[in-house]
C-alpha positions as CSV (number, residue, x, y, z in Angstrom):
1,S,-19.5,0.4,-9.9
2,L,-18.0,-0.4,-6.5
3,R,-20.5,1.9,-4.7
4,V,-23.5,0.1,-6.3
5,Q,-22.0,-3.3,-5.3
6,I,-21.5,-2.2,-1.7
7,V,-25.1,-0.9,-1.5
8,E,-26.4,-4.2,-3.0
9,Q,-24.4,-6.3,-0.5
10,R,-25.6,-4.2,2.4
11,S,-29.2,-4.7,1.2
12,A,-28.6,-8.5,1.0
13,F,-27.1,-8.5,4.5
14,D,-30.1,-6.6,5.8
15,Q,-32.6,-9.0,4.2
16,N,-30.9,-12.2,5.5
17,S,-27.7,-11.7,7.6
18,Q,-27.2,-15.4,8.3
19,E,-27.3,-16.4,4.6
20,F,-25.1,-13.5,3.7
21,L,-22.5,-14.5,6.3
22,L,-22.6,-18.1,5.1
23,N,-21.9,-17.0,1.5
24,Y,-18.7,-15.2,2.5
25,Q,-17.6,-17.6,5.3
26,I,-15.1,-19.6,3.2
27,Q,-13.5,-16.4,1.7
28,Q,-13.3,-14.9,5.2
29,E,-11.6,-17.9,6.6
30,E,-9.1,-18.0,3.7
31,L,-8.3,-14.4,4.2
32,Q,-7.9,-14.9,7.9
33,D,-5.4,-17.7,7.3
34,K,-3.5,-15.6,4.8
35,L,-3.3,-12.7,7.3
36,V,-2.1,-15.0,10.1
37,G,0.5,-16.5,7.8
38,A,1.7,-13.0,6.8
39,Q,2.0,-12.0,10.5
40,Q,4.2,-15.0,11.1
41,K,6.3,-14.4,8.0
42,L,6.7,-10.6,8.6
43,K,9.8,-10.8,10.8
44,S,11.7,-12.8,8.2
45,V,10.9,-10.3,5.3
46,E,13.9,-8.3,4.3
47,V,14.2,-4.9,2.6
48,D,17.5,-4.6,0.7
49,Y,19.7,-1.7,1.8
50,D,19.7,-0.1,-1.6
51,L,15.9,-0.1,-1.6
52,R,15.8,1.5,1.9
53,V,18.2,4.2,0.7
54,K,15.9,4.9,-2.3
55,I,12.8,5.1,-0.1
56,S,14.6,7.6,2.0
57,Q,15.7,9.5,-1.1
58,V,12.1,9.7,-2.3
59,C,11.0,11.0,1.1
60,S,13.8,13.6,1.2
61,E,13.1,14.8,-2.3
62,L,9.4,15.2,-1.5
63,D,10.5,17.2,1.6
64,V,8.5,14.8,3.9
65,D,8.8,16.1,7.5
66,G,10.6,13.8,9.9
67,L,11.3,10.1,9.4
68,R,7.8,8.7,9.7
69,G,7.3,8.5,6.0
70,D,10.5,6.4,5.6
71,I,9.5,4.1,8.4
72,V,5.9,3.6,7.3
73,T,6.9,3.0,3.7
74,N,9.4,0.3,4.7
75,R,6.9,-1.4,7.1
76,A,4.1,-1.3,4.5
77,A,6.3,-2.8,1.8
78,K,7.3,-5.6,4.2
79,A,3.7,-6.2,5.1
80,L,2.7,-6.5,1.5
81,A,5.5,-8.8,0.7
82,A,4.7,-11.0,3.7
83,F,1.0,-11.0,2.7
84,E,2.0,-12.2,-0.8
85,G,4.2,-15.0,0.7
86,K,7.6,-13.4,-0.2
87,T,10.7,-13.0,1.9
88,E,12.2,-10.0,0.1
89,V,10.6,-6.7,-0.7
90,T,10.6,-5.8,-4.4
91,V,10.5,-2.4,-6.2
92,E,7.0,-3.3,-7.2
93,D,6.0,-3.8,-3.6
94,I,7.3,-0.4,-2.7
95,G,5.6,1.2,-5.7
96,R,2.2,-0.3,-4.6
97,V,2.4,1.2,-1.1
98,I,4.5,4.4,-1.3
99,T,1.7,6.7,-2.5
100,M,-0.6,5.6,0.3
101,C,2.2,6.1,2.8
102,L,3.4,9.5,1.6
103,R,0.7,11.5,-0.2
104,H,-0.8,12.9,3.0
105,R,2.6,13.7,4.5
106,L,3.5,16.2,1.8
107,R,3.5,19.9,2.6
108,K,0.5,21.6,1.0
109,D,1.4,24.2,-1.6
110,P,-1.7,26.2,-2.7
111,L,0.1,27.1,-6.0
112,E,0.9,23.5,-6.8
113,S,-1.3,22.1,-9.6
114,I,-0.1,18.5,-9.5
115,D,-2.0,16.0,-7.3
116,S,0.1,14.9,-4.3
117,G,-0.3,11.2,-5.3
118,D,0.9,12.0,-8.8
119,K,3.9,13.9,-7.3
120,V,4.8,10.9,-5.1
121,K,4.6,8.5,-8.1
122,K,6.7,10.8,-10.3
123,V,9.5,11.1,-7.8
124,F,9.3,7.3,-7.0
125,N,9.6,6.5,-10.7
126,R,12.6,8.8,-11.2
127,V,14.5,7.7,-8.1
128,F,13.9,4.0,-8.8
129,G,14.7,4.4,-12.5
130,L,11.3,3.4,-13.8
131,A,9.7,4.8,-17.0
132,E,6.8,7.3,-16.5
133,V,3.5,5.7,-17.3
134,E,1.1,8.0,-19.1
135,G,-2.5,8.2,-18.1
């Protein structure tokens, strides 16, 4: 499990931090280069108008307070696209970030039995015309 892996890595770091850092140095440098490239590309990444409208529709249907959810979802989708070297945001990019951007922004309903993340996904799938995935 991920928790076990983290504990094992922490233990390896505690035993020999220099060796641990050397083992991850190349990966860290590659990630740093990718992040710098994404930062440079970010300004040129576009979100199609129709996708922006659908993001706002999801936020509206979920009764997200204010415009912060719309703004953050657009920004996060652009950042993901830039990180992956793209110049245009796709529906898939939005789908990968929208739950993280909105689930904590939903109004809490003590009588609601559905998880807020599931609720976001359900509305996203309907608004974007995607089939529901069971499971």
